[in-house]
N, C-alpha and C positions, 0 to 999 in steps of 0.2 A: 514487476520488473526483474531482470536477470539477477540471480542470487546464487552464490556458490553452494549454498545449503539446499537448493531446490533439486528435485529428482529428475527433471527432463533435460535431455540433450537433443535439440532440434537441428537436423542436418540438411544441407542444401539439396540432397536427392529426395527430400520429402519423407525420409525415415526419421523416426523419433525413438530415442532410447529412454527407457524408464527404469530408474533404479528401484529395486524392490525393497531393499533395506533402507528405507527413508521414511521419516514420520509423515511426509505428505504423499506417500505412495498411493493410498486408497483414493484420496481426493483427485489426484492427477489421473489415475486410471479411470475413474468414473467420468471425468471430463473428456478424456481422450476417446472413450467408447462412443461418444456422440458423433464424432466426425472422422475417426481414423480406424484402420483395421489392424488387428493384432497379427503379426507375421510369425514370431517365434517367442517362446517363453522359457528359456533356461532359468537356472536358480536365481541369479542375481540381477540380470538386466533383461528386460523385455523389449522387443522391437515392434514398433507400430509403423504403419505406412499411411500417409495421407494420399488418397486417390481421388480422381474426378468423381467416381461413383459415390464414395463415402461422403464427399462434400455436397453432392447433389441430394443425397438422402437427408443430410443435415439441413440443407436449404428447404427441402420439401416439408420438413417438420417445423419450419419457422425459425431456424437458427440463422443468424447473419454472419457475413464474413468478419465483421468487427468482433463478434463474440468468439469466433474461432481463434483469431489472432490474439485477442485478449487472454483467452485460456492458455494458449501456448506461452505467452509472455509471463503469465502469473506463475507458472511452474518451471520456467526455463532456468537452467543453471548458467548458461552463457547467452550472449546476444543472439537473436534469431537471424539466420542468413537473410539478406535483403530480398532474395527471390521468393522466399516462402510466403511472405505477406502478399506479394504481388500475385503469385500463383493462386493463393486462396481466394483473393478478391476476383481474379480473372475467372476461375472455374465456377465459383458460386454465383458470380454475376451472369453466367450463361443460363442459369435456371430461371425461366420466366421471360427470356429474350425471344423465344419462339413459342407461339401459342396456336393451338388449333381451336377454331371458333366456328359457330354457325351464324351466317348472315342470311336471314330469310330461309330459303330452302337449301342454300348452298353451304358447303363446308370449305373453309379457307385456312391456309397456313399464313400467319402474320408474323413478320420479322420486326424487331424493335427499330432497326435502321436499314438504310439502303445498302450499306457495306455488307451487313450480314445476309441480306437477301441475295446479293450478288454471289457471295460465297456458297450459299445454298444452291443456287441455280447452276453453279459450275460443277457440282457433284453429280456425276452420271447416275450413281446409285440412288440419290434422292430424286433427281429429275424424272426417273422412271415411274415414280408414284405421284407425280404432279400433272394435272391436266394442262394448265397454262397459267401464265402470270395474269393478274388482274390489274395491278399497278406496280409501282416500284418496290413496294414492301409486302405485297399480298399475292398469294398463289391460290388458284382454284384446285381443290383436292377431290378425288373420287372417294366418297365415304367408304367404299369397299376396300380401299387401300390404306385406310386410317392406321391400322396396326403396322403394316409393312413400312409406311412412311416414318413412323416413330422409331422403328428398328433401324432404318437406314440413317436417320439423323443422329441417333446416339452413337452409331458406329463411327461417325466423323466428329464426335465430341460435342454434339449440340443436343441436349435433352429438350423435349417438348413438354410444355405444360398443356395438358389436354383439357380445354374448356368447352368442347363441342357438345357436351350434354349426353343424355342417355334416353333410350326408350323406357317407358314406364313399366312395360310387362303386364301380364294378366294379373288383375287384383286378387289378393288372397288375404282375407281378414281373419285374424286370430289374436288372442290375448296371451300374455304371460300369466302363469298361475302364481298366486301368492303363497299357496301351499302345494307342494308337489303331490303326485299320486301316491308316492311312497310315504307321505305324511310329514315331510320336512318343510320348514319355512323357506321360501325362495325369494330372491331378489338379486339383481346384478350388484356385484361389489363396486365400490367407487371407481377403481381403476378400469374395470370392465366397462362401466358406463362411459367413462372418459374415452376409452378406445372406440366405442360405438359412436359417440358424438363426434369425435375427430374424423372418423371415416365418413359419417353421414354429412357433416358440414352444413347442417341446416337444409339438406336436400338440394343444395345448389350445385353448380358445375365444378366448383373447386373441390368437392368431395366425390364419393361414389366409386373411387378406384384406389387401390393401394394395399399395403401389407401391414398387418398388426403383428408385432413380435412380442411374444410372452413365453415364459418358461413352461415346460410340461408341468401339469398340476395346477397352473394358475387360472385355468378355465378359458382356454381359447374357444372351445365349443360354445360357451356361454356368450362370448363376444359375437360369434356367428349368429346365434339365436337372437341376440339383441339387435343385430343389424337387420335380420329378417323381420323382426317385429316393427322396427322403425319404418321399413319400406313397404310392408304389407303387400308383397308381390310374390308371384311364383318364383321358385328358387331351385337351382340345380346345385348340388353339393358333391364335390369330387374328393375322394378319399384314397389312401394308399392300399387298403385291403378290405376284405369283406367284414372282418371283425370290426374295423373302424366304422364301416357303413352301418352295421347293426347297433353299434353304440350311439351313433348320431341319432338314429331312429328312436332308440330307447330314451334318449335325453329329450328329444322333441315331444314325445308322447308324455313324458313325466313332467315337463316343465312348461308346456304350452297347451292351449286348447285345441291344437290340431288333432284330427282323428286319424285312425289307421287308414281310412279310405282316402285321406288327403296326402299320405306319404308313401312313396314307392321306393322299392329297392331295385337297383339295376346293376346286377352282378352276373357272375358265371352261373349262379343258381336260379336267379329270377330276372325277368325283364319287365318291370312295371314302370310306366311313365305316368306320374300324377303331379298335382300342383307343386308338391315338394318331392323331388327325385334325388336319391342319394346313390351315387355310382362310384365304381372303383376306377382308378387310372388304368388298371390292367385290362378291364373289359373294353375301355375306350381305345386302347392301343392294340387290341387284337386284330389280326388280319390273317387270312389263310396262307398268304405268301407275300413276298416283297412286291410282287407284281399286282397284287390285289389292293383294293381300297380299304381304308379303315371303316368297315361297315357300320360300326356303332356310333360313328360321329353324327349320324342322323339324329341322335338324341338331342343335339343342340338346336335342331329345327323342329322338334316335335311339338313344342309349345312356345308361346311368346314369353320367354323367361325375362324376369326383371332383375335378377341377381344371380351371379355365379360365385360360389364359395370354393376356394382351393384350400383344402386342409393339407397341412404339411407342404406348403408351396415350394419349399426347397427341394422336394422330390418330384416336382412336375416333369413328366417325361417329355422329351423333345417333340414328339408328334402332337402333344397337346398344346405346346407353344404355337404350333402351326395353326391349329383351329382357333386358339385364343386371339391370334392376329385378326381373325374375322369377327370377333365378338366384342369389338371396341364400343359398340353402342349399348352394351349391357353392363350394368354396374358389376364390379369385380372386387372381391375381397380375398386376399391371401392371408392365411394364418400359419404361423411358424414359430419355432423356438429359436431358429437361427437362419439368417439369410445366406449363410455359407452354402455354396453348391460345389460338389466335387468336380463338376464339369465346367466350373467357372462361367456359368451363364447368368450371373447375377444381373448383368445389364439387360437381359431379356425379361427378367422378372420386373425390373424397373420400368421398362418401356411398355410391356404388354399387360401386366397386372396393375402396375402403378408403383409409385415410390413408397418408401417406408413412411407410414402415417403416425404410428404409435409404437413406443418401445419402453418397456418397464424393466429396469435392471433386476436381475434375479436376487441379488443380495438385499435390495430394498424390500422386495416382497417377503424375503426370508425374515428380515428384521421386524416386519409387521405381522408375522405369523401366518401369512397366507400360503406359504409353502414351507415344507419342513427344513430345518437346519441340517445341512449335510456335511459330513467329513469324508474327504477323498484320500484314499491310501494307494500308494504304489509299492507293492512288495516285490523285490528283486531277488530272483533265485538263480542258482548256477545251472549251466547246461551240464548234464552228466558227462563224465570223462569219456565214456564210450561213444558219445554222440559228437564230440568236439571235432574229431577228424572229418566225420561225414559232413558236418556243417561247413568246415573250412574249404572242402573241395567241391561243394555243391554250387551250381550256377546261382547267380544273384537272385533271380526271380523265385527260386525255390527255398532260399535261405529262411525267409520269414516263416513259412509253414513249419519247417523243422523246429525253429525256436518257439513258435507259438504252441506247438503240440508237445512241448517238453513234458515228459511223463511225471516229473517231480511236482508239477502243478497239482496233481490229484491229491497228494499228501497234504499240501497247504490248504486246499479246498476243504478236505475232511476236517482239519483242525478248526478252520473258521466256522464251518457249519456246526460242529460239535459245540464250539463256544457260544454260538448264537442259537442254541436249542430253544425252541419256542417262538423265535422270530419268524418272519415271513421272508423267505430267501429266494432270490432268483440267481441262478448260475447261467451266465450268458456267454456265448461264443459263436464262431462262424464255421468251424470244421466239424462235420457231422460225426466222423469217426471218433474224434476227441470227446464230443458231447455224449455219444453213446457209452463210451467207457466211463465217463463221470457219472452218468445216470445209473449205470449198473453198479458202480462202486458205492454210490449213496443209496441205491434202491429207491429211486424217486422217478416220477414221470418225466418223459422227454417230449418236447414240442418242437417239430421242425416244419419245413414247408410241405412235407408229405402228410402231416397230420390233418385230417379233415377239419373243416370249419366247425362242424358239429362237435367233434372231439375236443378241439381247442377251446371252444366256449364252455364245455363241461369242466375241463381242467381249470380254466380261469375262474369259473364259478366256485369250484371246490377250493381253490386257493383263497378266493375272497371270503369264503365262509369258514376258513380255518381247517377244513378237512384235509387239505394238502398244505404242508408248511414249506416245502421246497419244490421248485420247478427248475428243470434244466431246459433252457430255451435257445433256439438259434436266432438268426437275424429276423425271423418273423415277429419277434417280440420287441423289435426296436421302435416300431411306429404305431402310434394311435391306439394303444390298448390301455384300458383303464384298470389298473391293479392298485387301488387306493391303499391297501394295507401292506404292500411291500415296503420293507424298511431296511433290507440288506441286499446288495447286488454284488456278485463276484464275477468280474470280467476276466475270461481266460484267453480270448482271442478276439480280434476285431478286424474291420475292413481296412487293413493297412493303416493309412494316416487319416481316416475319416473323422473330421471334427464334428460334423453333424451327428454321426453315430454316437460319439461320446456324449453329446448333449442329450440325445434321445434316451440313452441308457441311464444316465443319471436321472433324467426326467421320470423314469418309471418309479422313482422313490420319493418324489417331491410332494406328493399329496400330504397335507398337514396330518400329523399323527394325533389321535385323540388324547394321548397322554403327554404330548409335547416332546417326545423323545427324538433323538437324533436319527437321521438316515445315514447309513454307512455304505460307501461305494469303494470296493476293493478292485484294483487291477493287478493281476499277477503277471509279471513279465520276466523274461529271461535276460539276465545281465549281459552286457557287451555284445548284443546281437541286433539284428534288424527289428526284433520284437520290441526292444527298448527304444529304438529310433522312432518306430511308428507310434509307440505309446506317447512319446513326447509331442508328436504332431497332433494326435487325437486330443491331447489335453489343452490345446490352444484355446478352444472356445470356452471351456470352463474357467481357464485362467482369466480370460477377458471378462467373464462375469463375476470375478472376484473370488473364485475358489482356488485354494492352494492344496497341492498334494503333499501328504506326509509320506516321505520316502523312507523305506525300511528294508532290511534284509530279512530273509526267511527265519533266522534264529532270534529275531527281536520280539516275536510274538506281539506285534503292534496292536492286534485286534483285542488284546486283553487290557490295554491301557484306556482309561476313561477319556472319552472325546473332549471333555472340558479342558484337558491339558493343552489342546491345540487351539484354544480360543482365548488364551491368556495374553 
């Protein structure tokens, strides 16, 4: 019940304010994360928003409207506005009111009542994907329009529960190894098995499509392999880059009985289609010009696939959404550390890949030792006097680059690198000129988009084996690379306010450390500039996951203070 000592203020516009300096802050934050989205996170009060999509994802994971309202009431400082409970019940009640089903050979859309059916029929966008009414609550649907119908319905605020089933695909029998080829004991962790089982749902129509959300380092690839093993069917795996493709292939060979002849690489370098085919988003979206077709989309028709895995589903390119709309008869598994998309197309992930099926909070995995304990620092430095006038008179869209490339950052980087001598350090940024200067100053290798895949893999291998202790990397290192021994990251510039990028960059450090040591994530930002503004936006996702940034100025030498100080 409302209590002045509670941390939440629930407002009628569906925004929720959470007081950070409150004994119940962590419990309230963890509860909110199940059904609300973090909007901003300044020092003392964080703002969340309850949206239809956040409520539908909660409903898809089995949460009831009553549980949402009870959670708000448990932590509310003041009485909850009357419209909030009604809106939560209304929106969550919509999930499951429309279902796609198979009746004999026909696919039909079934509404829970006649009033809803009338509303659906009145929408021209929806009616374009319906063949004809069957009765007052049922519509005949063209199976080829299945995905487009789901998109059209969610656009008018009505999510569909897809119970129309899947094709089984070409059988592919293999086992998981109890001991990997590299000689390590292997088995899915409890939460990985739970994620697989939730996605599979006993093989019935209520499972088989959706998204599993796990932090980097928690073994999303293992969840994908577990789903493949459950289904025993030919699988196409889509990845953000060639390095990720080869890491998937290496993991499959190491941890399953699949052979090299059964796994194909489909990238710019090779075009192999086999029972398990691992491809990049880049090759799929390649076309000679805007007038030409996406020639590599044919891969989806090359075999009777039974499962499509979307690695880093939050990066799914728009053209792949288009082809995914045609793949609704194939089971679909999305893997990601964050459902946040910078293009705000989360609803398309929901309708075409499926709702969120499993989500394990980062801090819970950290507390259990499955991912490393991380300390996040923001070091704020001054813009040199000679650059301040240039910054002031520069047009807005160029201000960020000036602040991000602040030359004073190099001095701080050198101090941090020297302090962490012997650690495995990544220096990460987005501006190549800046990264070249840093690499030259530190006399260490630089990896950019122009570095060949072969050279990238050699450097990653050298880093993993301890022959290179520091790498300077551009955005190519954000996604799906496995650097298990990295324990320090220094971020010097980022993609403006990209929350997903912040999550991915911290994720490079989260593989558990053999000695149980802390991972350290430093962001160096220029005070009172767009650099600091964008840093605050990037931090949103990590704040939602329970991480707090230690804020310090350049002369505080925060890196020299024991991390334990910040966990008291």
